[in-house]
Structure formats: C-alpha cells, structure tokens
Backbone bond lengths (Angstrom), bond angles and torsions (degrees), N, CA, C in turn:
res aa  C-N    CA-C-N  psi(-1)  N-CA   C-N-CA  omega(-1)  CA-C   N-CA-C  phi
1 M - - - 1.444 - - 1.533 107.29 -
2 D 1.336 116.96 129.54 1.461 118.80 -179.60 1.525 110.87 -77.61
3 A 1.322 115.53 166.64 1.466 121.00 -174.07 1.520 113.37 -56.93
4 P 1.340 120.39 -46.11 1.475 118.33 179.65 1.534 112.48 -61.54
5 E 1.333 117.48 -36.54 1.463 119.83 178.30 1.526 111.13 -69.41
6 A 1.316 116.98 -40.98 1.460 120.54 178.83 1.527 110.50 -63.56
7 A 1.328 117.08 -33.59 1.463 120.86 -179.09 1.523 111.91 -65.88
8 L 1.330 117.06 -20.71 1.460 120.68 -179.00 1.526 112.96 -97.71
9 R 1.320 116.90 9.13 1.464 119.38 176.06 1.528 109.10 -75.46
10 L 1.321 115.95 140.41 1.466 121.18 -179.10 1.519 111.37 -57.00
11 D 1.333 117.07 -43.60 1.461 120.08 -176.72 1.532 113.12 -70.60
12 Q 1.328 117.66 -5.82 1.458 122.05 177.07 1.534 112.70 -98.38
13 Q 1.316 116.71 -0.86 1.467 120.93 -174.81 1.520 111.98 -89.39
14 L 1.319 116.43 122.86 1.456 121.67 174.43 1.522 109.88 -60.59
15 C 1.322 116.67 -41.51 1.468 120.58 -178.24 1.527 110.81 -58.74
16 F 1.311 116.84 -40.17 1.464 118.82 -177.10 1.521 112.01 -69.48
17 V 1.329 117.47 -44.17 1.468 118.69 -178.34 1.531 110.25 -66.68
18 L 1.339 118.21 -36.54 1.466 120.17 176.75 1.526 110.94 -68.42
19 Y 1.316 117.18 -40.82 1.467 121.85 177.99 1.532 110.36 -62.06
20 A 1.330 116.58 -48.87 1.464 120.95 -179.02 1.528 111.01 -64.16
21 A 1.323 116.78 -40.35 1.473 120.34 178.77 1.527 110.45 -65.63
22 S 1.317 117.13 -40.78 1.462 120.79 178.75 1.523 110.87 -61.91
23 R 1.313 116.90 -44.65 1.464 120.84 178.99 1.534 110.79 -64.01
24 A 1.318 116.58 -42.12 1.469 120.38 -179.70 1.537 110.48 -65.36
25 L 1.319 117.21 -40.87 1.464 120.00 177.68 1.518 111.15 -63.73
26 T 1.318 116.83 -44.23 1.462 120.41 179.12 1.524 110.61 -59.88
27 R 1.337 116.78 -42.01 1.469 120.48 177.22 1.521 111.17 -64.72
28 A 1.329 117.81 -37.29 1.464 121.20 -179.68 1.528 111.22 -67.48
29 Y 1.316 117.37 -33.04 1.464 120.75 178.78 1.527 112.14 -71.35
30 A 1.313 118.03 -31.81 1.468 121.75 -171.38 1.533 113.55 -51.13
31 P 1.334 120.80 -51.72 1.472 118.82 -178.33 1.524 113.64 -70.21
32 L 1.327 117.42 -19.62 1.464 120.52 177.48 1.525 111.20 -81.69
33 L 1.320 116.43 -31.79 1.463 121.12 -178.36 1.528 112.84 -87.81
34 A 1.332 116.76 -25.93 1.472 120.77 -177.03 1.535 113.04 -55.57
35 P 1.335 120.16 -43.93 1.468 118.69 179.44 1.534 113.27 -62.26
36 L 1.336 116.50 -21.91 1.457 120.64 178.10 1.531 111.64 -89.89
37 G 1.340 115.77 -6.84 1.458 120.21 -178.12 1.514 113.08 77.68
38 L 1.333 117.11 20.59 1.459 122.08 -175.14 1.517 112.58 -107.04
39 T 1.316 115.30 147.26 1.462 121.53 166.37 1.530 107.36 -94.46
40 Y 1.315 115.99 167.00 1.460 119.67 179.77 1.542 111.64 -61.47
41 P 1.338 120.53 -46.65 1.470 118.74 177.71 1.536 112.74 -61.45
42 Q 1.316 118.14 -35.90 1.469 120.57 176.56 1.528 110.36 -64.02
43 Y 1.319 116.23 -39.66 1.460 121.33 177.21 1.526 110.80 -60.43
44 L 1.328 117.09 -42.10 1.461 120.63 178.62 1.526 111.13 -62.42
45 V 1.338 116.88 -42.29 1.463 120.65 176.49 1.520 109.68 -59.64
46 L 1.320 116.89 -46.34 1.459 120.38 -179.45 1.528 111.40 -63.29
47 L 1.326 117.82 -40.98 1.467 119.75 177.88 1.525 110.66 -56.62
48 A 1.333 115.98 -46.14 1.465 119.87 -179.91 1.526 110.98 -63.79
49 L 1.327 116.97 -43.54 1.465 120.09 -178.50 1.530 112.26 -72.15
50 W 1.323 117.92 -34.14 1.473 119.95 175.70 1.529 109.52 -61.72
51 E 1.317 115.58 -34.32 1.459 120.34 -179.21 1.530 111.76 -78.90
52 D 1.333 116.77 -43.82 1.471 121.49 -172.15 1.525 114.12 -97.17
53 G 1.317 117.75 -17.91 1.460 120.91 -177.08 1.505 112.74 87.26
54 E 1.322 116.85 -57.04 1.458 121.87 175.73 1.515 107.83 -159.15
55 G 1.318 115.01 171.13 1.452 119.08 178.45 1.513 110.47 -174.00
56 S 1.313 114.55 174.28 1.459 119.58 176.81 1.526 108.66 -80.61
57 V 1.314 115.61 155.85 1.463 119.88 176.33 1.525 109.16 -60.50
58 K 1.330 116.85 -41.80 1.464 120.43 179.78 1.529 111.20 -60.80
59 G 1.341 116.55 -47.65 1.463 120.23 179.45 1.514 112.56 -63.32
60 L 1.323 116.18 -39.18 1.459 120.82 177.71 1.530 110.62 -63.98
61 G 1.319 116.20 -42.71 1.469 120.34 177.64 1.513 111.77 -61.33
62 E 1.326 116.62 -42.41 1.468 120.23 178.43 1.521 110.55 -64.16
63 R 1.299 116.06 -43.88 1.471 120.30 -178.25 1.524 111.87 -64.27
64 L 1.335 116.17 -38.44 1.465 121.00 -176.98 1.527 113.11 -93.33
65 H 1.317 117.47 -1.14 1.467 122.37 -178.24 1.530 110.82 59.42
66 L 1.342 115.55 42.22 1.465 121.99 179.14 1.523 109.17 -120.45
67 D 1.331 116.25 137.89 1.457 119.23 176.31 1.523 109.41 -81.39
68 S 1.335 115.49 164.81 1.472 119.36 -175.54 1.526 111.91 -64.90
69 G 1.328 117.92 -28.26 1.464 121.02 177.93 1.517 112.45 -65.90
70 T 1.300 117.21 -25.72 1.466 122.31 176.17 1.527 110.65 -91.50
71 L 1.333 116.30 -43.44 1.449 120.96 -173.25 1.534 112.97 -71.93
72 T 1.317 118.19 -40.97 1.468 120.56 -176.32 1.522 112.75 -58.97
73 P 1.343 119.82 -51.43 1.471 118.24 178.01 1.531 112.75 -63.52
74 L 1.315 116.56 -33.45 1.460 121.56 177.87 1.534 109.83 -62.64
75 L 1.328 116.83 -46.45 1.462 120.94 179.22 1.525 111.76 -67.09
76 K 1.327 117.52 -36.46 1.465 120.16 177.32 1.521 110.86 -62.37
77 R 1.340 117.15 -41.87 1.468 120.47 177.42 1.525 110.76 -64.71
78 M 1.324 116.38 -41.00 1.462 120.36 179.64 1.526 111.03 -66.79
79 E 1.317 116.88 -32.94 1.465 120.29 176.55 1.526 109.89 -68.80
80 R 1.327 117.55 -41.69 1.474 120.53 177.11 1.525 111.28 -62.98
81 Q 1.324 116.92 -32.16 1.472 121.34 177.52 1.525 111.53 -73.80
82 G 1.332 116.61 -15.69 1.453 120.28 179.71 1.515 114.89 89.26
83 W 1.334 117.77 16.38 1.462 121.41 -177.03 1.523 113.41 -92.88
84 V 1.341 116.74 -28.67 1.466 120.57 -179.29 1.530 109.56 -136.24
85 T 1.305 114.69 162.45 1.461 120.77 169.42 1.519 107.58 -123.77
86 R 1.321 114.61 148.70 1.465 121.34 175.61 1.532 106.85 -120.55
87 R 1.324 115.19 135.10 1.461 118.66 178.53 1.526 108.85 -151.31
88 R 1.312 115.02 154.16 1.462 121.23 176.93 1.532 109.36 -70.43
89 D 1.323 115.51 140.84 1.460 120.83 175.94 1.524 108.22 -69.10
90 P 1.338 117.51 127.09 1.469 119.28 -177.86 1.535 113.50 -63.92
91 L 1.336 117.34 -23.00 1.461 120.84 -179.93 1.521 113.02 -88.56
92 D 1.322 116.62 -20.97 1.466 120.86 179.89 1.529 107.60 -152.89
93 E 1.308 116.32 100.61 1.465 121.11 -174.94 1.521 113.85 -65.26
94 R 1.326 117.62 -11.40 1.469 120.35 176.05 1.527 111.15 -74.11
95 V 1.327 116.02 -19.87 1.468 121.76 -176.01 1.524 109.55 -94.81
96 L 1.332 115.45 127.50 1.460 121.78 176.44 1.520 107.92 -101.44
97 R 1.323 117.61 122.91 1.457 123.74 -178.45 1.523 109.99 -99.02
98 V 1.312 115.96 144.96 1.470 122.62 178.69 1.513 107.45 -122.96
99 S 1.324 116.32 133.00 1.463 120.57 176.43 1.521 109.50 -140.39
100 L 1.308 114.43 160.73 1.462 121.47 179.60 1.524 110.73 -79.04
101 T 1.311 115.51 147.19 1.457 121.86 168.53 1.533 107.26 -92.28
102 E 1.312 116.40 175.91 1.467 119.96 174.44 1.525 110.30 -57.77
103 A 1.325 116.94 -42.07 1.471 120.91 179.65 1.528 110.51 -62.83
104 G 1.316 117.22 -39.29 1.464 121.01 177.71 1.513 112.11 -66.13
105 R 1.325 116.31 -40.37 1.469 120.13 176.91 1.534 110.79 -66.78
106 A 1.335 116.71 -35.96 1.468 120.78 -178.27 1.528 112.08 -66.19
107 L 1.320 117.40 -28.20 1.468 120.16 178.96 1.526 112.18 -63.81
108 R 1.322 116.30 -24.09 1.469 120.24 -178.63 1.522 111.67 -58.05
109 A 1.305 116.88 -45.86 1.472 120.37 -179.75 1.528 110.75 -62.91
110 Q 1.321 116.41 -37.48 1.459 120.40 -179.37 1.531 111.96 -71.75
111 A 1.330 116.84 -24.73 1.467 121.33 -177.25 1.530 112.82 -94.97
112 R 1.298 117.09 -2.29 1.467 121.58 -172.25 1.537 113.92 -53.54
113 S 1.319 118.32 -36.28 1.471 120.64 -175.42 1.528 113.20 -85.76
114 I 1.313 117.95 -8.47 1.467 120.17 -174.40 1.526 113.26 -61.53
115 P 1.338 121.24 -47.04 1.473 118.65 -179.56 1.524 113.49 -57.15
116 A 1.322 117.42 -41.67 1.469 119.79 179.32 1.520 111.41 -66.45
117 Q 1.332 117.24 -38.76 1.462 120.26 178.50 1.529 110.58 -63.61
118 I 1.318 117.01 -40.28 1.466 120.56 178.81 1.525 110.24 -68.43
119 G 1.329 116.98 -41.53 1.468 119.82 177.21 1.513 111.87 -57.59
120 C 1.324 116.07 -44.50 1.476 120.65 177.97 1.523 110.87 -65.96
121 A 1.331 117.12 -42.66 1.468 120.59 179.41 1.529 111.13 -61.90
122 A 1.340 116.58 -30.77 1.468 120.88 179.58 1.527 112.10 -82.66
123 G 1.321 117.16 1.71 1.454 120.40 174.13 1.512 115.52 94.15
124 F 1.330 117.38 15.65 1.454 120.47 178.99 1.529 109.46 -101.13
125 A 1.324 116.46 127.03 1.461 121.70 176.73 1.527 107.04 -85.02
126 L 1.328 116.62 94.91 1.456 121.35 -169.59 1.523 114.33 -72.83
127 E 1.332 117.49 -7.96 1.456 119.58 174.64 1.530 110.96 -83.27
128 D 1.329 117.32 -9.21 1.464 123.64 -179.58 1.527 109.23 -100.65
129 P 1.332 118.05 117.16 1.468 120.31 -178.53 1.535 113.43 -56.93
130 E 1.331 117.42 -33.05 1.466 119.91 177.89 1.531 110.88 -66.76
131 E 1.322 116.45 -37.22 1.465 120.44 177.85 1.529 111.17 -68.76
132 V 1.322 116.21 -38.48 1.468 119.99 176.44 1.524 108.97 -62.71
133 A 1.325 116.89 -42.90 1.470 120.76 178.28 1.527 110.58 -62.60
134 R 1.319 117.44 -38.26 1.470 121.13 177.81 1.524 110.64 -65.04
135 L 1.341 116.99 -42.35 1.462 121.35 177.07 1.529 110.70 -60.86
136 V 1.320 116.61 -45.54 1.463 120.77 178.73 1.532 110.07 -61.75
137 A 1.322 117.65 -40.85 1.466 121.14 179.74 1.526 111.36 -63.76
138 V 1.331 116.95 -41.22 1.474 120.52 177.62 1.525 109.82 -62.84
139 R 1.338 115.75 -48.08 1.466 119.94 179.91 1.523 110.98 -58.74
140 E 1.319 117.78 -44.20 1.460 120.93 -178.16 1.530 111.58 -68.96
141 A 1.323 117.87 -34.54 1.468 120.56 176.81 1.531 110.34 -64.56
142 V 1.313 116.63 -43.34 1.468 120.36 177.94 1.525 109.82 -65.65
143 R 1.327 117.10 -39.48 1.473 120.90 177.82 1.528 110.87 -61.24
144 E 1.335 117.47 -39.08 1.466 121.16 177.15 1.525 111.09 -62.97
145 V 1.321 116.99 -41.54 1.470 120.55 176.97 1.521 109.82 -61.60
146 L 1.320 116.32 -46.30 1.464 120.85 178.90 1.526 110.46 -57.94
147 G 1.315 117.22 -47.85 1.461 121.08 179.99 1.513 112.56 -60.35
148 A 1.326 115.84 -42.94 1.467 119.74 -179.97 1.527 110.68 -64.43
149 L 1.330 116.66 -42.92 1.457 120.02 -178.28 1.512 112.55 -70.23
150 E 1.324 117.48 -33.42 1.462 120.18 177.63 1.527 111.20 -66.27
151 G 1.313 116.89 -29.93 1.456 120.80 179.69 1.521 113.85 -90.42
152 W 1.317 116.24 -2.80 1.476 120.69 -175.43 1.515 110.31 -85.86
153 D 1.297 115.62 134.38 1.468 121.13 177.55 1.516 108.03 -123.24
154 A 1.321 115.17 100.31 1.479 120.24 -176.33 1.504 111.95 -68.97
C-alpha cells in the first residue's frame, strides 16, 4: 500500500483514536457518576466550579469547550437538581454568574475517588511514579493537539 493510501486508513487517523478514546472514557465514567446522579457533562461543570468557586456562563463555556446552546440547558438541569445557582451579575446584568450550592459542594467529597478509578481503568498504575508521569505525558500530548487545532484556521 503506498503512502497516500495508508494515510487514509481508519486506524491511521488521529481523529478516530481520539474520538474512540473519548467515547470509551465517557462510558467508563457513567457507572461511577450514576450513584451521584451526575452525567459526565455535569461532572465537568462541577470540576470547574469546585476549582474556581464560581464563574460566568461565558467563561465556563470557554473553559469546558461548550457552546451556550449546550451549556445553558445543562446548567438549568443542574439548578433544578439543587447543585448550582445562576444569577445576573450585579455590575453587569448581561453577565450570568454560576455558583455552587451547598449540595454542589458536598458532591466533591463523594467524587474524590473518581479520577483514580478512571486512571486505573485506563491502565495506569497510579501508585507507580513512572506511570503517573506517563499519564501526565499522555494528557499533555492531547492538550497540545487540542491547542494546535483550536488555533488552526483551515
């Protein structure tokens, strides 16, 4: 098979391996998040808010790479669940702020073991410093791809 033909093989596509890995990770999270009543996108929102405390809907969308059409209904559901509150910024009513409720903050303790469980499920022996370094290297390599693609204008 010549080089141009090999380049069009499915197993040679970066997009496919990232897509398949993303789907597999999302599936792996599902049974860990279900006891908390969370979906994977809700978990991502909580991770950002646990770290930042609160933020604007726009900033949260940028951080999570979600458009407002996806994020707004997600936040409305989370507000109905009692995990977040949304309110207008008193200094600029155009800005909608999102913050955690006590119930949202309490989920953090219940979710504490999830990253380690996912790391182990992905085949990383997290008690081994070399394996942790390998996990960090994989994450940073994927982050570099993301950064390059976000700056690319075809």
